[in-house]
C-alpha positions as CSV (number, residue, x, y, z in Angstrom):
1,M,-13.0,0.4,-7.8
2,P,-12.1,-3.4,-7.5
3,W,-14.1,-5.9,-5.8
4,Y,-12.9,-8.1,-3.0
5,H,-14.7,-11.3,-1.1
6,A,-14.3,-12.7,2.4
7,A,-15.9,-15.6,4.3
8,T,-17.1,-13.3,6.9
9,A,-17.9,-9.6,7.4
10,S,-15.1,-9.1,10.1
11,A,-12.5,-11.6,8.2
12,E,-9.0,-10.4,8.5
13,F,-8.0,-11.6,5.1
14,W,-10.2,-10.4,1.9
15,F,-9.3,-12.0,-1.2
16,G,-9.4,-10.2,-4.8
17,P,-9.2,-8.1,-6.7
18,A,-12.1,-8.8,-9.3
19,D,-13.1,-6.0,-11.6
20,T,-16.7,-6.8,-10.9
21,R,-19.1,-7.9,-8.0
22,D,-20.2,-10.8,-10.0
23,A,-16.6,-12.0,-10.6
24,A,-15.8,-11.5,-6.7
25,I,-19.0,-13.5,-5.9
26,A,-17.8,-16.2,-8.2
27,N,-14.1,-16.2,-6.9
28,G,-15.7,-16.0,-3.4
29,R,-17.8,-19.3,-4.1
30,A,-14.8,-20.9,-5.9
31,R,-12.7,-20.2,-2.7
32,H,-15.5,-20.3,0.2
33,G,-17.7,-22.9,-1.2
34,Q,-21.6,-22.2,-1.9
35,G,-22.6,-20.9,1.6
36,R,-22.3,-17.4,2.6
37,L,-19.9,-15.0,1.6
38,W,-19.3,-11.1,1.7
39,V,-18.4,-8.9,-0.9
40,A,-17.1,-5.2,-1.1
41,E,-15.4,-2.9,-3.2
42,G,-12.0,-1.4,-2.0
43,K,-8.5,-0.4,-2.8
44,P,-5.4,-0.8,-1.2
45,F,-4.3,2.0,1.1
46,E,-1.6,4.0,-0.7
47,A,1.9,4.2,1.3
48,D,3.1,7.5,2.0
49,L,6.6,7.6,-0.4
50,R,7.8,10.9,1.0
51,V,10.4,9.5,3.1
52,F,13.2,12.1,2.5
53,E,10.8,15.1,4.1
54,P,10.8,17.6,5.9
55,N,14.2,17.3,5.5
56,V,17.2,14.9,4.4
57,A,19.1,15.1,7.4
58,P,20.1,11.5,7.4
59,V,21.5,11.3,3.9
60,V,23.5,14.6,4.9
61,D,24.8,13.4,8.1
62,R,25.8,9.9,6.3
63,F,27.4,11.9,3.5
64,D,29.2,14.1,6.0
65,S,30.3,11.3,8.2
66,I,32.2,9.4,5.1
67,N,33.4,12.6,3.6
68,G,34.8,14.6,6.5
69,E,38.1,13.9,6.0
70,I,38.0,16.2,2.5
71,F,36.2,19.0,4.4
72,G,39.5,20.4,5.8
73,E,41.2,21.2,8.7
74,D,38.4,23.8,10.0
75,G,35.7,21.8,8.4
76,E,34.5,24.6,6.2
77,G,32.8,22.2,3.8
78,G,30.7,20.5,6.5
79,P,27.1,21.2,7.7
80,L,27.1,24.8,6.8
81,Y,27.6,23.8,3.1
82,W,24.2,22.3,3.0
83,D,21.8,25.5,2.1
84,E,18.1,25.2,2.4
85,V,17.6,25.2,-1.5
86,A,19.8,22.6,-2.1
87,C,18.6,20.4,0.7
88,A,14.8,20.8,-0.7
89,D,16.0,20.0,-4.3
90,L,17.6,16.8,-2.9
91,S,14.7,16.0,-1.1
92,R,12.6,16.3,-4.2
93,R,14.6,14.3,-6.3
94,L,15.1,11.5,-3.6
95,N,11.4,11.3,-3.0
96,A,10.8,11.0,-7.0
97,T,13.2,8.3,-7.1
98,F,12.1,6.3,-4.0
99,A,8.6,6.6,-5.5
100,E,9.6,5.1,-8.9
101,W,11.6,2.3,-7.1
102,A,8.7,1.4,-4.6
103,T,6.0,1.4,-7.4
104,T,8.2,-1.0,-9.6
105,H,8.7,-3.4,-6.7
106,G,5.2,-3.2,-5.1
107,Y,5.8,-1.1,-1.8
108,H,3.5,1.6,-2.8
109,R,0.6,0.3,-1.3
110,G,-0.1,-1.5,2.1
111,W,-1.6,-4.9,2.9
112,Q,-4.7,-3.5,4.7
113,L,-7.8,-2.6,2.3
114,D,-10.1,0.7,2.6
115,L,-13.2,-1.0,1.8
116,A,-16.5,0.2,1.1
117,D,-19.6,-1.2,3.1
118,G,-19.6,-4.8,2.5
119,E,-22.7,-6.9,1.6
120,E,-23.4,-10.7,2.4
121,V,-24.4,-13.0,-0.4
122,R,-26.3,-15.9,0.5
123,P,-26.9,-18.8,-1.2
124,T,-29.3,-19.6,-3.4
125,L,-32.1,-22.0,-2.0
126,T,-33.6,-24.1,-4.7
127,L,-36.4,-26.7,-4.2
128,A,-34.1,-29.8,-4.2
129,R,-31.9,-28.0,-1.7
130,A,-35.0,-26.9,0.3
131,D,-36.4,-30.6,0.5
132,A,-33.1,-31.2,2.4
133,C,-33.6,-28.9,5.1
């Protein structure tokens, strides 16, 4: 799991990712200075891309509304035309296409991170710094 860094444990924004803990600390030092910072392993929450489940009613409704004129006078091709098997197949296909699109454009994950327990990293005191205290 990648590593992230922040100025405080309760920070709203964590920065990263870094491949290792040490890389996250180095990146944190570069961003936040040599004081205290926090690091944690984490990953972005994954978005639920099954937007065409449990049914495809909005797609069916849209299709019917823009094509209602070709169903005939008695509407024999209307809503009864959509059977369960065909709708399940459409749902599966639309979800697969949407998931591919979302992943390509970065919509497959959220902005929030699923972080493991954070760890405070304190500055290393040297004799030169200790004399300054």
